[in-house]
C-alpha positions in Angstrom: 125.8 114.0 112.6 124.5 113.7 109.1 120.5 113.3 109.8 118.1 111.5 107.1 114.4 111.4 107.6 111.7 109.8 105.6 107.8 109.1 106.2 105.3 106.9 104.4 101.8 107.3 104.4 99.2 104.8 105.9 96.8 104.6 103.4 96.6 101.3 102.4 98.2 98.1 101.9 101.7 98.7 100.7 103.0 97.6 97.7 105.9 96.3 95.5 106.6 100.1 94.3 106.9 100.8 98.3 108.8 97.9 99.0 111.5 98.5 96.0 111.2 102.5 95.6 111.5 102.5 100.1 111.6 100.4 102.0 114.2 98.1 101.5 116.7 101.0 101.0 115.1 102.2 104.6 116.1 98.9 106.0 119.7 98.6 103.9 120.2 102.1 105.8 119.1 101.4 109.0 121.6 98.7 110.1 124.9 99.4 112.1 127.4 99.0 109.3 124.8 101.0 106.4 124.2 104.1 109.0 128.0 104.6 109.5 129.9 106.6 106.7 133.4 106.3 105.9 134.7 108.9 107.7 134.0 107.2 111.5 133.5 110.7 112.9 130.7 111.4 111.1 128.0 109.2 111.5 124.9 109.0 109.7 121.3 108.5 112.3 117.8 107.8 110.2 114.2 108.6 110.8 111.7 106.8 109.6 108.1 107.9 110.5 104.2 106.8 109.8 102.9 109.7 108.4 99.6 109.3 110.0 98.6 113.3 110.6 98.5 113.4 106.6 96.4 110.9 106.3 93.7 112.5 107.7 93.3 114.7 104.7 91.7 111.5 102.9 90.8 109.4 105.6 87.5 109.4 107.4 87.3 105.7 108.8 89.1 105.6 112.3 88.8 101.8 112.6 90.8 101.5 109.0 93.3 104.1 109.5 94.2 102.7 113.3 94.4 99.6 110.6 96.9 101.1 108.4 99.3 102.6 110.6 99.6 98.9 112.2 100.3 97.3 109.0 102.9 99.7 108.1 104.5 99.1 111.3 104.3 95.4 110.8 105.6 95.7 107.4 109.2 97.6 108.2 109.7 95.4 111.3 108.9 92.1 108.8 112.0 93.4 106.8 113.8 93.6 109.4 114.0 97.8 110.4 116.8 98.1 112.9 114.8 100.0 115.7 117.9 100.0 117.8 119.8 102.2 115.6 117.0 103.8 113.5 114.8 106.0 114.9 110.6 104.3 113.7 107.8 106.3 114.8 104.5 107.3 114.5 103.9 111.4 113.2 101.0 111.8 115.9 103.1 110.4 118.7 105.3 113.8 118.1 103.0 116.6 119.1 105.7 119.0 118.5 105.7 118.6 114.7 102.3 120.2 114.7 103.8 123.5 116.3 106.5 123.8 114.0 103.8 123.8 111.4 101.9 126.8 112.6 105.1 128.8 112.7 106.3 127.7 109.4 102.5 128.7 108.0 102.8 132.1 109.6 106.2 133.2 107.7 105.2 131.1 104.2 103.3 133.3 101.4 99.6 131.7 100.3 101.5 131.6 96.8 104.1 128.6 97.9 101.0 127.1 99.3 99.2 127.5 95.7 101.9 125.9 93.7 102.2 122.4 95.6 101.8 119.7 93.0 98.9 117.8 95.1 96.5 120.7 95.8 96.8 121.5 92.0 96.2 118.1 91.1 93.2 118.2 92.9 91.6 121.5 91.7 92.6 120.5 87.9 90.8 117.1 89.1 87.8 119.6 89.9 88.1 118.3 93.1 87.7 120.3 96.0 90.4 120.5 98.7 90.2 120.5 102.1 92.4 123.2 104.2 94.4 120.6 105.8 95.5 119.5 101.7 96.8 122.9 101.6 98.4 123.2 104.5 99.7 119.8 103.8 103.7 121.1 102.8 103.7 123.6 106.0 103.2 120.0 108.1 105.0 118.1 106.1 108.4 120.5 105.9 107.7 120.3 109.8 108.2 117.3 109.7 111.7 117.6 107.6 112.6 120.2 109.8 112.3 119.3 113.2 114.6 116.2 113.2 117.1 118.6 111.8 117.2 116.8 108.3 120.1 117.2 106.0 118.8 114.9 103.1 115.8 113.3 102.2 115.0 110.2 100.0 112.2 111.0 97.5 111.4 110.4 93.9 111.8 112.5 91.2 107.9 113.5 91.5 108.9 114.5 95.1 111.1 117.0 95.0 109.2 120.1 95.3 108.2 119.2 98.5 112.1 119.5 99.8 112.2 122.3 97.8 109.0 124.1 99.5 110.5 123.2 103.1 113.6 124.5 101.9 112.3 127.9 101.7 110.0 128.0 104.6 113.3 127.5 106.6 114.6 130.0 105.0 111.7 132.3 105.7 112.0 131.7 109.1 115.4 131.5 109.3 115.7 135.1 107.8 113.4 136.7 110.2 114.4 135.4 113.4 117.9 133.9 113.0 119.9 130.4 112.2 116.7 128.0 113.6 116.3 125.6 111.2 118.9 123.1 108.9 118.2 123.5 105.3 117.2 120.3 103.7 118.5 118.7 100.6 116.8 115.9 98.4 118.5 112.8 98.1 117.3 111.3 94.8 116.3 107.3 95.0 117.4 105.5 91.9 114.9 103.2 92.4 112.0 105.8 92.5 109.0 104.5 90.2 108.4 100.8 89.6 105.6 100.6 87.2 102.1 99.2 88.0 99.9 96.7 85.8 99.2 99.4 83.2 102.8 100.3 83.1 102.3 103.5 84.7 103.8 104.1 88.2 102.8 101.8 90.9 100.0 103.2 93.6 97.3 102.8 95.4 95.7 105.5 93.8 95.2 104.2 90.6 94.6 100.4 91.2 97.7 99.2 89.3 99.2 97.8 92.6 100.6 94.1 94.3 100.5 93.9 98.0 103.8 93.0 99.2 102.2 89.8 100.9 100.1 88.6 98.5 100.6 84.7 97.9 98.0 82.2 96.6 95.4 83.3 94.4 95.2 86.6 95.0 99.2 87.1 93.9 97.7 85.1 90.4 95.0 87.3 90.2 97.1 90.3 90.9 100.0 89.2 88.0 97.4 88.2 85.4 96.2 91.5 85.1 99.3 92.8 84.0 98.9 94.5 80.5 99.9 92.5 77.5 99.4 92.4 74.0 98.4 89.7 71.2 101.1 89.3 69.6 102.2 85.0 70.1 105.3 83.3 71.5 106.3 83.0 68.5 106.9 86.2 67.1 109.8 87.8 68.1 109.7 90.8 70.3 111.7 93.5 72.0 112.4 92.9 75.3 111.8 96.7 76.4 108.0 96.6 75.1 107.4 93.6 77.8 105.9 95.1 80.5 106.5 91.8 82.2 110.1 92.5 82.0 110.3 95.4 83.9 108.4 93.9 86.8 111.0 90.8 86.4 113.8 92.6 86.7 112.9 93.0 90.7 113.1 89.5 91.8 115.7 87.9 89.0 119.5 88.0 89.0 121.1 89.1 85.6 121.9 86.3 84.0 118.3 84.2 84.2 116.6 87.7 83.0 119.0 87.7 80.1 118.0 84.3 79.1 114.5 85.3 79.2 115.0 88.3 77.5 117.0 86.3 74.5 114.8 83.9 74.7 111.8 85.7 74.0 113.9 88.2 71.3 114.4 84.7 69.5 111.1 83.8 69.2 110.4 80.5 67.5 109.1 76.9 68.7 109.6 76.7 72.5 109.5 80.8 72.7 108.0 81.5 76.2 104.6 83.2 76.1 103.4 85.7 78.4 102.2 82.9 80.6 105.3 81.7 81.2 106.4 84.9 82.0 103.6 85.6 84.5 104.0 82.1 86.0 107.7 83.0 86.8 107.1 86.6 88.2 104.2 84.7 90.5 107.3 82.4 91.6 109.5 84.7 92.0 108.1 87.2 94.0 106.0 84.8 96.4 110.0 83.3 97.0 111.4 86.5 97.5 109.1 87.6 100.0 108.0 84.5 101.6 111.0 85.4 104.8 108.9 88.6 105.6 105.8 86.9 105.2 106.2 84.3 108.0 107.9 87.2 110.1 105.0 89.6 109.4 102.5 87.1 110.5 104.7 86.1 113.8 104.9 90.0 114.6 100.5 90.1 113.9 100.2 87.9 117.1 102.1 90.2 119.5 100.4 93.7 118.8 101.8 95.3 122.3 105.2 94.3 121.5 104.3 97.0 117.6 103.5 99.4 120.2 105.9 99.1 122.5 109.1 99.6 119.5 106.7 102.6 118.0 106.3 104.5 121.6 110.3 104.1 122.2 111.0 105.4 118.5 108.3 108.4 119.3 110.4 108.9 122.6 113.8 109.5 121.0 111.6 111.8 118.2 110.6 113.7 120.5 113.8 114.5 122.5 114.9 116.2 119.0 111.7 118.1 117.8 111.5 119.7 121.2 114.7 120.9 121.2 114.0 121.8 118.1 110.6 123.6 118.8 111.8 125.4 121.8 114.8 127.0 119.5 111.5 128.6 117.3 109.6 129.1 119.8 112.7 131.7 121.4 113.8 132.5 118.3 110.2 134.2 117.2 109.6 135.4 121.1 107.2 132.8 122.3 109.8 132.4 125.2 
């Protein structure tokens, strides 16, 4: 059995980068046809969790955090995550993970945590990180190791988290025997979706577009995509136009090539940035419309959403409990 695991932190409305960088792949892989490997004797299983414990490193508003957790759940379900095959759950519903995190912390050198990118970034920006942020990698390692995860889909900038989990697993196993499975990163080819300024789309940078934005909200967001002052008739290298990096997410190859050719040629009748922005608005609105309608339907039945999360947590706890018990026994606590 090959196990894949991925988590998403509930820190705000999910954006285009979340969808194309992670959610789309998670939904596709959750379906039975995708979850089975070419070798029928080695099926895949997928665990997806909402990382609400991790959100506590920055969240100070309980009602808001509950809302963001619900928003992540609604989004995944709206896009059709198959919860009959994938295990979808809330991180805090699996307390065994925090027990595993403590055991891993007790065999991990301080230097491993001090090298963590999220911790160092805070220090370099002059911010005072809390203890939770410092020990964040231990909890993340526990998230991964609790389910005997073989592969963790991540972007290149997150590969260090997997390497830390590998180090922690190796340290524990060296002391107590083969308790934890060594995880490997699975680098996503769609990890970087540009934001409105050309940098990676991120809530932290405020350069994102909410997946379900529509109407004036969507128009205002797309209107902020960075352009320059070149007139429509001036020929332009399409690779220098940020809008094309966003249009490629929604248009088929033929239409995208046509827009690029017209912009490259320039001259009378060539499309300006306003035309490209309007096409992006129309394409995104149509692309997300079915999921938007499904989200509205799901939001009217919060009890069902909670039921599905609870069912996923029950399945996740069974796996995490077995891993925790192995670790407890190995280090002498059972």
